[in-house]
PDB file of N, CA, C, O and CB in Angstrom:
ATOM      1  N   MET A   1      72.421 103.084 126.887  1.00  0.00           N
ATOM      2  CA  MET A   1      73.864 103.098 126.789  1.00  0.00           C
ATOM      3  C   MET A   1      74.280 104.423 126.147  1.00  0.00           C
ATOM      4  O   MET A   1      73.735 104.823 125.118  1.00  0.00           O
ATOM      5  CB  MET A   1      74.387 101.873 125.969  1.00  0.00           C
ATOM      6  N   ASN A   2      75.222 105.077 126.748  1.00  0.00           N
ATOM      7  CA  ASN A   2      75.640 106.400 126.303  1.00  0.00           C
ATOM      8  C   ASN A   2      76.256 106.381 124.904  1.00  0.00           C
ATOM      9  O   ASN A   2      75.935 107.235 124.077  1.00  0.00           O
ATOM     10  CB  ASN A   2      76.629 106.980 127.286  1.00  0.00           C
ATOM     11  N   GLN A   3      77.117 105.435 124.638  1.00  0.00           N
ATOM     12  CA  GLN A   3      77.808 105.355 123.345  1.00  0.00           C
ATOM     13  C   GLN A   3      77.406 104.073 122.604  1.00  0.00           C
ATOM     14  O   GLN A   3      78.260 103.386 122.043  1.00  0.00           O
ATOM     15  CB  GLN A   3      79.350 105.401 123.547  1.00  0.00           C
ATOM     16  N   GLY A   4      76.135 103.761 122.604  1.00  0.00           N
ATOM     17  CA  GLY A   4      75.654 102.508 122.025  1.00  0.00           C
ATOM     18  C   GLY A   4      75.834 102.393 120.529  1.00  0.00           C
ATOM     19  O   GLY A   4      75.918 101.282 120.005  1.00  0.00           O
ATOM     20  N   ARG A   5      75.895 103.529 119.815  1.00  0.00           N
ATOM     21  CA  ARG A   5      76.030 103.457 118.360  1.00  0.00           C
ATOM     22  C   ARG A   5      77.427 103.061 117.899  1.00  0.00           C
ATOM     23  O   ARG A   5      77.639 102.850 116.705  1.00  0.00           O
ATOM     24  CB  ARG A   5      75.668 104.778 117.755  1.00  0.00           C
ATOM     25  N   ILE A   6      78.396 102.954 118.831  1.00  0.00           N
ATOM     26  CA  ILE A   6      79.740 102.530 118.441  1.00  0.00           C
ATOM     27  C   ILE A   6      79.698 101.135 117.832  1.00  0.00           C
ATOM     28  O   ILE A   6      80.528 100.800 116.986  1.00  0.00           O
ATOM     29  CB  ILE A   6      80.693 102.556 119.652  1.00  0.00           C
ATOM     30  N   TRP A   7      78.726 100.313 118.262  1.00  0.00           N
ATOM     31  CA  TRP A   7      78.661  98.935 117.772  1.00  0.00           C
ATOM     32  C   TRP A   7      78.104  98.859 116.354  1.00  0.00           C
ATOM     33  O   TRP A   7      78.088  97.781 115.762  1.00  0.00           O
ATOM     34  CB  TRP A   7      77.808  98.089 118.705  1.00  0.00           C
ATOM     35  N   THR A   8      77.647  99.983 115.797  1.00  0.00           N
ATOM     36  CA  THR A   8      77.292  99.987 114.375  1.00  0.00           C
ATOM     37  C   THR A   8      78.536 100.166 113.518  1.00  0.00           C
ATOM     38  O   THR A   8      78.508  99.894 112.318  1.00  0.00           O
ATOM     39  CB  THR A   8      76.271 101.100 114.071  1.00  0.00           C
ATOM     40  N   VAL A   9      79.639 100.627 114.129  1.00  0.00           N
ATOM     41  CA  VAL A   9      80.900 100.829 113.411  1.00  0.00           C
ATOM     42  C   VAL A   9      81.864  99.685 113.692  1.00  0.00           C
ATOM     43  O   VAL A   9      82.532  99.183 112.789  1.00  0.00           O
ATOM     44  CB  VAL A   9      81.540 102.172 113.804  1.00  0.00           C
ATOM     45  N   VAL A  10      81.927  99.278 114.969  1.00  0.00           N
ATOM     46  CA  VAL A  10      82.848  98.213 115.392  1.00  0.00           C
ATOM     47  C   VAL A  10      82.020  97.023 115.840  1.00  0.00           C
ATOM     48  O   VAL A  10      81.115  97.157 116.663  1.00  0.00           O
ATOM     49  CB  VAL A  10      83.803  98.695 116.542  1.00  0.00           C
ATOM     50  N   ASN A  11      82.333  95.872 115.299  1.00  0.00           N
ATOM     51  CA  ASN A  11      81.636  94.643 115.665  1.00  0.00           C
ATOM     52  C   ASN A  11      81.959  94.301 117.122  1.00  0.00           C
ATOM     53  O   ASN A  11      83.132  94.323 117.495  1.00  0.00           O
ATOM     54  CB  ASN A  11      82.037  93.470 114.714  1.00  0.00           C
ATOM     55  N   PRO A  12      80.958  93.982 117.967  1.00  0.00           N
ATOM     56  CA  PRO A  12      81.226  93.658 119.372  1.00  0.00           C
ATOM     57  C   PRO A  12      82.174  92.478 119.567  1.00  0.00           C
ATOM     58  O   PRO A  12      82.875  92.415 120.577  1.00  0.00           O
ATOM     59  CB  PRO A  12      79.935  93.366 120.070  1.00  0.00           C
ATOM     60  N   THR A  13      82.208  91.548 118.620  1.00  0.00           N
ATOM     61  CA  THR A  13      83.118  90.412 118.768  1.00  0.00           C
ATOM     62  C   THR A  13      84.572  90.836 118.588  1.00  0.00           C
ATOM     63  O   THR A  13      85.481  90.088 118.946  1.00  0.00           O
ATOM     64  CB  THR A  13      82.765  89.316 117.763  1.00  0.00           C
ATOM     65  N   VAL A  14      84.801  92.019 118.041  1.00  0.00           N
ATOM     66  CA  VAL A  14      86.149  92.563 117.908  1.00  0.00           C
ATOM     67  C   VAL A  14      86.383  93.620 118.984  1.00  0.00           C
ATOM     68  O   VAL A  14      87.444  93.642 119.607  1.00  0.00           O
ATOM     69  CB  VAL A  14      86.365  93.163 116.496  1.00  0.00           C
ATOM     70  N   GLY A  15      85.417  94.486 119.204  1.00  0.00           N
ATOM     71  CA  GLY A  15      85.576  95.613 120.110  1.00  0.00           C
ATOM     72  C   GLY A  15      85.691  95.227 121.572  1.00  0.00           C
ATOM     73  O   GLY A  15      86.530  95.772 122.288  1.00  0.00           O
ATOM     74  N   LEU A  16      84.868  94.301 122.026  1.00  0.00           N
ATOM     75  CA  LEU A  16      84.912  93.918 123.431  1.00  0.00           C
ATOM     76  C   LEU A  16      86.229  93.244 123.821  1.00  0.00           C
ATOM     77  O   LEU A  16      86.797  93.605 124.852  1.00  0.00           O
ATOM     78  CB  LEU A  16      83.763  92.997 123.741  1.00  0.00           C
ATOM     79  N   PRO A  17      86.734  92.294 123.055  1.00  0.00           N
ATOM     80  CA  PRO A  17      88.041  91.732 123.414  1.00  0.00           C
ATOM     81  C   PRO A  17      89.156  92.774 123.379  1.00  0.00           C
ATOM     82  O   PRO A  17      90.065  92.724 124.208  1.00  0.00           O
ATOM     83  CB  PRO A  17      88.386  90.590 122.477  1.00  0.00           C
ATOM     84  N   LEU A  18      89.104  93.718 122.437  1.00  0.00           N
ATOM     85  CA  LEU A  18      90.110  94.778 122.405  1.00  0.00           C
ATOM     86  C   LEU A  18      90.011  95.668 123.641  1.00  0.00           C
ATOM     87  O   LEU A  18      91.028  96.026 124.235  1.00  0.00           O
ATOM     88  CB  LEU A  18      89.956  95.623 121.136  1.00  0.00           C
ATOM     89  N   LEU A  19      88.795  96.021 124.024  1.00  0.00           N
ATOM     90  CA  LEU A  19      88.593  96.857 125.207  1.00  0.00           C
ATOM     91  C   LEU A  19      89.083  96.151 126.470  1.00  0.00           C
ATOM     92  O   LEU A  19      89.851  96.720 127.246  1.00  0.00           O
ATOM     93  CB  LEU A  19      87.112  97.226 125.351  1.00  0.00           C
ATOM     94  N   LEU A  20      88.641  94.919 126.670  1.00  0.00           N
ATOM     95  CA  LEU A  20      89.029  94.185 127.874  1.00  0.00           C
ATOM     96  C   LEU A  20      90.516  93.850 127.880  1.00  0.00           C
ATOM     97  O   LEU A  20      91.156  93.862 128.931  1.00  0.00           O
ATOM     98  CB  LEU A  20      88.212  92.907 127.994  1.00  0.00           C
ATOM     99  N   GLY A  21      91.055  93.554 126.717  1.00  0.00           N
ATOM    100  CA  GLY A  21      92.491  93.280 126.620  1.00  0.00           C
ATOM    101  C   GLY A  21      93.322  94.504 126.938  1.00  0.00           C
ATOM    102  O   GLY A  21      94.360  94.394 127.591  1.00  0.00           O
ATOM    103  N   SER A  22      92.883  95.676 126.485  1.00  0.00           N
ATOM    104  CA  SER A  22      93.635  96.891 126.776  1.00  0.00           C
ATOM    105  C   SER A  22      93.553  97.245 128.260  1.00  0.00           C
ATOM    106  O   SER A  22      94.532  97.723 128.833  1.00  0.00           O
ATOM    107  CB  SER A  22      93.115  98.054 125.926  1.00  0.00           C
ATOM    108  N   VAL A  23      92.416  97.020 128.879  1.00  0.00           N
ATOM    109  CA  VAL A  23      92.293  97.273 130.320  1.00  0.00           C
ATOM    110  C   VAL A  23      93.210  96.338 131.102  1.00  0.00           C
ATOM    111  O   VAL A  23      93.881  96.772 132.039  1.00  0.00           O
ATOM    112  CB  VAL A  23      90.826  97.097 130.784  1.00  0.00           C
ATOM    113  N   ALA A  24      93.245  95.070 130.730  1.00  0.00           N
ATOM    114  CA  ALA A  24      94.119  94.112 131.415  1.00  0.00           C
ATOM    115  C   ALA A  24      95.585  94.468 131.206  1.00  0.00           C
ATOM    116  O   ALA A  24      96.383  94.358 132.136  1.00  0.00           O
ATOM    117  CB  ALA A  24      93.847  92.684 130.919  1.00  0.00           C
ATOM    118  N   THR A  25      95.947  94.888 130.012  1.00  0.00           N
ATOM    119  CA  THR A  25      97.334  95.273 129.723  1.00  0.00           C
ATOM    120  C   THR A  25      97.750  96.481 130.550  1.00  0.00           C
ATOM    121  O   THR A  25      98.851  96.512 131.100  1.00  0.00           O
ATOM    122  CB  THR A  25      97.510  95.576 128.228  1.00  0.00           C
ATOM    123  N   ILE A  26      96.881  97.466 130.639  1.00  0.00           N
ATOM    124  CA  ILE A  26      97.189  98.656 131.436  1.00  0.00           C
ATOM    125  C   ILE A  26      97.357  98.279 132.902  1.00  0.00           C
ATOM    126  O   ILE A  26      98.267  98.777 133.565  1.00  0.00           O
ATOM    127  CB  ILE A  26      96.083  99.720 131.279  1.00  0.00           C
ATOM    128  N   ALA A  27      96.494  97.410 133.416  1.00  0.00           N
ATOM    129  CA  ALA A  27      96.597  97.000 134.821  1.00  0.00           C
ATOM    130  C   ALA A  27      97.916  96.279 135.082  1.00  0.00           C
ATOM    131  O   ALA A  27      98.551  96.509 136.111  1.00  0.00           O
ATOM    132  CB  ALA A  27      95.413  96.093 135.205  1.00  0.00           C
ATOM    133  N   ILE A  28      98.332  95.414 134.169  1.00  0.00           N
ATOM    134  CA  ILE A  28      99.605  94.710 134.330  1.00  0.00           C
ATOM    135  C   ILE A  28     100.771  95.686 134.283  1.00  0.00           C
ATOM    136  O   ILE A  28     101.713  95.567 135.066  1.00  0.00           O
ATOM    137  CB  ILE A  28      99.770  93.637 133.244  1.00  0.00           C
ATOM    138  N   LEU A  29     100.715  96.653 133.369  1.00  0.00           N
ATOM    139  CA  LEU A  29     101.782  97.645 133.273  1.00  0.00           C
ATOM    140  C   LEU A  29     101.876  98.508 134.529  1.00  0.00           C
ATOM    141  O   LEU A  29     102.977  98.842 134.967  1.00  0.00           O
ATOM    142  CB  LEU A  29     101.563  98.529 132.056  1.00  0.00           C
ATOM    143  N   VAL A  30     100.750  98.868 135.105  1.00  0.00           N
ATOM    144  CA  VAL A  30     100.762  99.660 136.334  1.00  0.00           C
ATOM    145  C   VAL A  30     101.367  98.849 137.476  1.00  0.00           C
ATOM    146  O   VAL A  30     102.181  99.371 138.238  1.00  0.00           O
ATOM    147  CB  VAL A  30      99.333 100.122 136.699  1.00  0.00           C
ATOM    148  N   HIS A  31     100.983  97.590 137.604  1.00  0.00           N
ATOM    149  CA  HIS A  31     101.555  96.758 138.657  1.00  0.00           C
ATOM    150  C   HIS A  31     103.058  96.577 138.457  1.00  0.00           C
ATOM    151  O   HIS A  31     103.816  96.615 139.426  1.00  0.00           O
ATOM    152  CB  HIS A  31     100.859  95.395 138.694  1.00  0.00           C
ATOM    153  N   PHE A  32     103.487  96.385 137.244  1.00  0.00           N
ATOM    154  CA  PHE A  32     104.916  96.235 136.969  1.00  0.00           C
ATOM    155  C   PHE A  32     105.671  97.513 137.316  1.00  0.00           C
ATOM    156  O   PHE A  32     106.760  97.454 137.888  1.00  0.00           O
ATOM    157  CB  PHE A  32     105.144  95.869 135.496  1.00  0.00           C
ATOM    158  N   ALA A  33     105.101  98.671 136.973  1.00  0.00           N
ATOM    159  CA  ALA A  33     105.758  99.945 137.280  1.00  0.00           C
ATOM    160  C   ALA A  33     105.880 100.151 138.785  1.00  0.00           C
ATOM    161  O   ALA A  33     106.915 100.615 139.263  1.00  0.00           O
ATOM    162  CB  ALA A  33     104.984 101.112 136.653  1.00  0.00           C
ATOM    163  N   VAL A  34     104.834  99.810 139.536  1.00  0.00           N
ATOM    164  CA  VAL A  34     104.901  99.941 140.989  1.00  0.00           C
ATOM    165  C   VAL A  34     105.936  98.969 141.551  1.00  0.00           C
ATOM    166  O   VAL A  34     106.696  99.330 142.450  1.00  0.00           O
ATOM    167  CB  VAL A  34     103.513  99.686 141.628  1.00  0.00           C
ATOM    168  N   LEU A  35     105.974  97.762 141.041  1.00  0.00           N
ATOM    169  CA  LEU A  35     106.927  96.760 141.506  1.00  0.00           C
ATOM    170  C   LEU A  35     108.363  97.196 141.253  1.00  0.00           C
ATOM    171  O   LEU A  35     109.230  96.972 142.097  1.00  0.00           O
ATOM    172  CB  LEU A  35     106.661  95.425 140.828  1.00  0.00           C
ATOM    173  N   GLU A  36     108.627  97.804 140.121  1.00  0.00           N
ATOM    174  CA  GLU A  36     109.979  98.203 139.756  1.00  0.00           C
ATOM    175  C   GLU A  36     110.423  99.500 140.429  1.00  0.00           C
ATOM    176  O   GLU A  36     111.624  99.716 140.596  1.00  0.00           O
ATOM    177  CB  GLU A  36     110.074  98.354 138.266  1.00  0.00           C
ATOM    178  N   ASN A  37     109.502 100.357 140.815  1.00  0.00           N
ATOM    179  CA  ASN A  37     109.870 101.682 141.301  1.00  0.00           C
ATOM    180  C   ASN A  37     109.673 101.885 142.793  1.00  0.00           C
ATOM    181  O   ASN A  37     109.799 103.009 143.278  1.00  0.00           O
ATOM    182  CB  ASN A  37     109.091 102.702 140.575  1.00  0.00           C
ATOM    183  N   THR A  38     109.369 100.836 143.528  1.00  0.00           N
ATOM    184  CA  THR A  38     109.262 100.945 144.977  1.00  0.00           C
ATOM    185  C   THR A  38     110.105  99.861 145.617  1.00  0.00           C
ATOM    186  O   THR A  38     110.368  98.821 145.012  1.00  0.00           O
ATOM    187  CB  THR A  38     107.789 100.841 145.439  1.00  0.00           C
ATOM    188  N   SER A  39     110.522 100.112 146.836  1.00  0.00           N
ATOM    189  CA  SER A  39     111.334  99.112 147.535  1.00  0.00           C
ATOM    190  C   SER A  39     110.478  98.181 148.397  1.00  0.00           C
ATOM    191  O   SER A  39     110.917  97.084 148.744  1.00  0.00           O
ATOM    192  CB  SER A  39     112.381  99.805 148.406  1.00  0.00           C
ATOM    193  N   TRP A  40     109.269  98.607 148.741  1.00  0.00           N
ATOM    194  CA  TRP A  40     108.457  97.821 149.660  1.00  0.00           C
ATOM    195  C   TRP A  40     107.529  96.840 148.959  1.00  0.00           C
ATOM    196  O   TRP A  40     107.095  95.869 149.579  1.00  0.00           O
ATOM    197  CB  TRP A  40     107.651  98.734 150.523  1.00  0.00           C
ATOM    198  N   PHE A  41     107.208  97.061 147.682  1.00  0.00           N
ATOM    199  CA  PHE A  41     106.180  96.255 147.030  1.00  0.00           C
ATOM    200  C   PHE A  41     106.627  94.815 146.822  1.00  0.00           C
ATOM    201  O   PHE A  41     105.842  93.887 147.013  1.00  0.00           O
ATOM    202  CB  PHE A  41     105.804  96.870 145.701  1.00  0.00           C
ATOM    203  N   ALA A  42     107.875  94.625 146.434  1.00  0.00           N
ATOM    204  CA  ALA A  42     108.384  93.256 146.244  1.00  0.00           C
ATOM    205  C   ALA A  42     108.392  92.496 147.561  1.00  0.00           C
ATOM    206  O   ALA A  42     108.057  91.312 147.596  1.00  0.00           O
ATOM    207  CB  ALA A  42     109.803  93.279 145.642  1.00  0.00           C
ATOM    208  N   LYS A  43     108.772  93.166 148.644  1.00  0.00           N
ATOM    209  CA  LYS A  43     108.748  92.519 149.954  1.00  0.00           C
ATOM    210  C   LYS A  43     107.325  92.167 150.353  1.00  0.00           C
ATOM    211  O   LYS A  43     107.085  91.118 150.950  1.00  0.00           O
ATOM    212  CB  LYS A  43     109.386  93.424 151.014  1.00  0.00           C
ATOM    213  N   TYR A  44     106.380  93.041 150.025  1.00  0.00           N
ATOM    214  CA  TYR A  44     104.969  92.779 150.326  1.00  0.00           C
ATOM    215  C   TYR A  44     104.480  91.541 149.577  1.00  0.00           C
ATOM    216  O   TYR A  44     103.816  90.682 150.158  1.00  0.00           O
ATOM    217  CB  TYR A  44     104.100  94.001 149.959  1.00  0.00           C
ATOM    218  N   TRP A  45     104.804  91.452 148.300  1.00  0.00           N
ATOM    219  CA  TRP A  45     104.375  90.300 147.510  1.00  0.00           C
ATOM    220  C   TRP A  45     105.037  89.015 147.986  1.00  0.00           C
ATOM    221  O   TRP A  45     104.435  87.945 147.892  1.00  0.00           O
ATOM    222  CB  TRP A  45     104.684  90.527 146.038  1.00  0.00           C
ATOM    223  N   ASN A  46     106.253  89.094 148.491  1.00  0.00           N
ATOM    224  CA  ASN A  46     106.964  87.916 148.958  1.00  0.00           C
ATOM    225  C   ASN A  46     106.647  87.583 150.405  1.00  0.00           C
ATOM    226  O   ASN A  46     107.189  86.618 150.943  1.00  0.00           O
ATOM    227  CB  ASN A  46     108.441  88.112 148.796  1.00  0.00           C
ATOM    228  N   GLY A  47     105.795  88.348 151.041  1.00  0.00           N
ATOM    229  CA  GLY A  47     105.390  88.059 152.405  1.00  0.00           C
ATOM    230  C   GLY A  47     106.350  88.594 153.444  1.00  0.00           C
ATOM    231  O   GLY A  47     106.333  88.137 154.587  1.00  0.00           O
ATOM    232  N   GLY A  48     107.185  89.548 153.078  1.00  0.00           N
ATOM    233  CA  GLY A  48     108.118  90.134 154.034  1.00  0.00           C
ATOM    234  C   GLY A  48     107.379  90.924 155.094  1.00  0.00           C
ATOM    235  O   GLY A  48     106.320  91.500 154.846  1.00  0.00           O
ATOM    236  N   THR A  49     107.962  90.937 156.283  1.00  0.00           N
ATOM    237  CA  THR A  49     107.351  91.699 157.357  1.00  0.00           C
ATOM    238  C   THR A  49     108.090  93.015 157.513  1.00  0.00           C
ATOM    239  O   THR A  49     109.285  93.117 157.235  1.00  0.00           O
ATOM    240  CB  THR A  49     107.358  90.903 158.680  1.00  0.00           C
ATOM    241  N   VAL A  50     107.374  93.990 157.951  1.00  0.00           N
ATOM    242  CA  VAL A  50     107.953  95.303 158.196  1.00  0.00           C
ATOM    243  C   VAL A  50     108.166  95.428 159.697  1.00  0.00           C
ATOM    244  O   VAL A  50     107.268  95.134 160.486  1.00  0.00           O
ATOM    245  CB  VAL A  50     107.037  96.458 157.645  1.00  0.00           C
ATOM    246  N   ALA A  51     109.361  95.865 160.086  1.00  0.00           N
ATOM    247  CA  ALA A  51     109.643  96.036 161.508  1.00  0.00           C
ATOM    248  C   ALA A  51     108.765  97.147 162.062  1.00  0.00           C
ATOM    249  O   ALA A  51     108.674  98.231 161.485  1.00  0.00           O
ATOM    250  CB  ALA A  51     111.144  96.349 161.747  1.00  0.00           C
ATOM    251  N   ALA A  52     108.133  96.867 163.170  1.00  0.00           N
ATOM    252  CA  ALA A  52     107.268  97.862 163.793  1.00  0.00           C
ATOM    253  C   ALA A  52     108.125  98.945 164.431  1.00  0.00           C
ATOM    254  O   ALA A  52     109.172  98.662 165.014  1.00  0.00           O
ATOM    255  CB  ALA A  52     106.338  97.209 164.844  1.00  0.00           C
ATOM    256  N   ALA A  53     107.681 100.158 164.317  1.00  0.00           N
ATOM    257  CA  ALA A  53     108.402 101.269 164.918  1.00  0.00           C
ATOM    258  C   ALA A  53     108.264 101.201 166.439  1.00  0.00           C
ATOM    259  O   ALA A  53     107.219 100.821 166.967  1.00  0.00           O
ATOM    260  CB  ALA A  53     107.877 102.625 164.376  1.00  0.00           C
ATOM    261  N   ALA A  54     109.326 101.571 167.119  1.00  0.00           N
ATOM    262  CA  ALA A  54     109.294 101.572 168.584  1.00  0.00           C
ATOM    263  C   ALA A  54     108.308 102.633 169.054  1.00  0.00           C
ATOM    264  O   ALA A  54     108.225 103.706 168.456  1.00  0.00           O
ATOM    265  CB  ALA A  54     110.715 101.831 169.181  1.00  0.00           C
ATOM    266  N   PRO A  55     107.570 102.351 170.104  1.00  0.00           N
ATOM    267  CA  PRO A  55     106.617 103.353 170.591  1.00  0.00           C
ATOM    268  C   PRO A  55     107.369 104.592 171.080  1.00  0.00           C
ATOM    269  O   PRO A  55     108.478 104.504 171.607  1.00  0.00           O
ATOM    270  CB  PRO A  55     105.735 102.767 171.730  1.00  0.00           C
ATOM    271  N   ALA A  56     106.749 105.710 170.895  1.00  0.00           N
ATOM    272  CA  ALA A  56     107.356 106.972 171.305  1.00  0.00           C
ATOM    273  C   ALA A  56     107.443 107.043 172.829  1.00  0.00           C
ATOM    274  O   ALA A  56     106.583 106.518 173.538  1.00  0.00           O
ATOM    275  CB  ALA A  56     106.550 108.170 170.753  1.00  0.00           C
ATOM    276  N   ALA A  57     108.487 107.696 173.317  1.00  0.00           N
ATOM    277  CA  ALA A  57     108.637 107.868 174.760  1.00  0.00           C
ATOM    278  C   ALA A  57     107.542 108.790 175.269  1.00  0.00           C
ATOM    279  O   ALA A  57     107.163 109.734 174.576  1.00  0.00           O
ATOM    280  CB  ALA A  57     110.038 108.431 175.115  1.00  0.00           C
ATOM    281  N   PRO A  58     107.032 108.537 176.455  1.00  0.00           N
ATOM    282  CA  PRO A  58     105.980 109.413 176.985  1.00  0.00           C
ATOM    283  C   PRO A  58     106.536 110.807 177.229  1.00  0.00           C
ATOM    284  O   PRO A  58     107.717 110.979 177.533  1.00  0.00           O
ATOM    285  CB  PRO A  58     105.386 108.834 178.293  1.00  0.00           C
ATOM    286  N   ALA A  59     105.673 111.785 177.091  1.00  0.00           N
ATOM    287  CA  ALA A  59     106.074 113.172 177.309  1.00  0.00           C
ATOM    288  C   ALA A  59     106.345 113.391 178.793  1.00  0.00           C
ATOM    289  O   ALA A  59     105.678 112.792 179.636  1.00  0.00           O
ATOM    290  CB  ALA A  59     104.984 114.154 176.798  1.00  0.00           C
ATOM    291  N   PRO A  60     107.311 114.238 179.120  1.00  0.00           N
ATOM    292  CA  PRO A  60     107.575 114.492 180.546  1.00  0.00           C
ATOM    293  C   PRO A  60     106.376 115.165 181.201  1.00  0.00           C
ATOM    294  O   PRO A  60     105.670 115.964 180.586  1.00  0.00           O
ATOM    295  CB  PRO A  60     108.835 115.370 180.720  1.00  0.00           C
ATOM    296  N   ALA A  61     106.171 114.821 182.459  1.00  0.00           N
ATOM    297  CA  ALA A  61     105.036 115.379 183.190  1.00  0.00           C
ATOM    298  C   ALA A  61     105.275 116.860 183.473  1.00  0.00           C
ATOM    299  O   ALA A  61     106.394 117.270 183.782  1.00  0.00           O
ATOM    300  CB  ALA A  61     104.800 114.605 184.510  1.00  0.00           C
ATOM    301  N   ALA A  62     104.240 117.636 183.367  1.00  0.00           N
ATOM    302  CA  ALA A  62     104.343 119.078 183.655  1.00  0.00           C
ATOM    303  C   ALA A  62     104.440 119.272 185.165  1.00  0.00           C
ATOM    304  O   ALA A  62     103.797 118.550 185.928  1.00  0.00           O
ATOM    305  CB  ALA A  62     103.114 119.866 183.073  1.00  0.00           C
ATOM    306  N   PRO A  63     105.242 120.242 185.597  1.00  0.00           N
ATOM    307  CA  PRO A  63     105.355 120.463 187.049  1.00  0.00           C
ATOM    308  C   PRO A  63     104.016 120.928 187.630  1.00  0.00           C
ATOM    309  O   PRO A  63     103.241 121.632 186.983  1.00  0.00           O
ATOM    310  CB  PRO A  63     106.461 121.507 187.356  1.00  0.00           C
ATOM    311  N   ALA A  64     103.780 120.513 188.858  1.00  0.00           N
ATOM    312  CA  ALA A  64     102.521 120.858 189.528  1.00  0.00           C
ATOM    313  C   ALA A  64     102.519 122.348 189.854  1.00  0.00           C
ATOM    314  O   ALA A  64     103.547 122.908 190.235  1.00  0.00           O
ATOM    315  CB  ALA A  64     102.323 120.010 190.825  1.00  0.00           C
ATOM    316  N   ALA A  65     101.375 122.976 189.705  1.00  0.00           N
ATOM    317  CA  ALA A  65     101.243 124.402 190.016  1.00  0.00           C
ATOM    318  C   ALA A  65     101.205 124.591 191.523  1.00  0.00           C
ATOM    319  O   ALA A  65     100.571 123.813 192.236  1.00  0.00           O
ATOM    320  CB  ALA A  65      99.972 125.001 189.360  1.00  0.00           C
ATOM    321  N   LYS A  66     101.878 125.615 192.000  1.00  0.00           N
ATOM    322  CA  LYS A  66     101.890 125.918 193.445  1.00  0.00           C
ATOM    323  C   LYS A  66     100.688 126.777 193.797  1.00  0.00           C
ATOM    324  O   LYS A  66     100.269 127.630 193.014  1.00  0.00           O
ATOM    325  CB  LYS A  66     103.209 126.640 193.858  1.00  0.00           C
ATOM    326  N   LYS A  67     100.140 126.544 194.978  1.00  0.00           N
ATOM    327  CA  LYS A  67      98.991 127.322 195.448  1.00  0.00           C
ATOM    328  C   LYS A  67      99.421 128.395 196.405  1.00  0.00           C
ATOM    329  O   LYS A  67      98.586 129.149 196.903  1.00  0.00           O
ATOM    330  CB  LYS A  67      97.965 126.426 196.111  1.00  0.00           C
TER     331      LYS A  67
END
């Protein structure tokens, strides 16, 4: 373990819950920020459908070369 001596300073029964709790808190905050700052995320979570874009019109055919 790269930083294994940290457990000589911080008891694992305190450090691990703090570490995992902070990771969970950050993940919740990131999801909340995305939910509040985008227009599509709430619709996605609620099962909204996105209208499909109409297919592009085909390109006009090039005129045939004369021989």
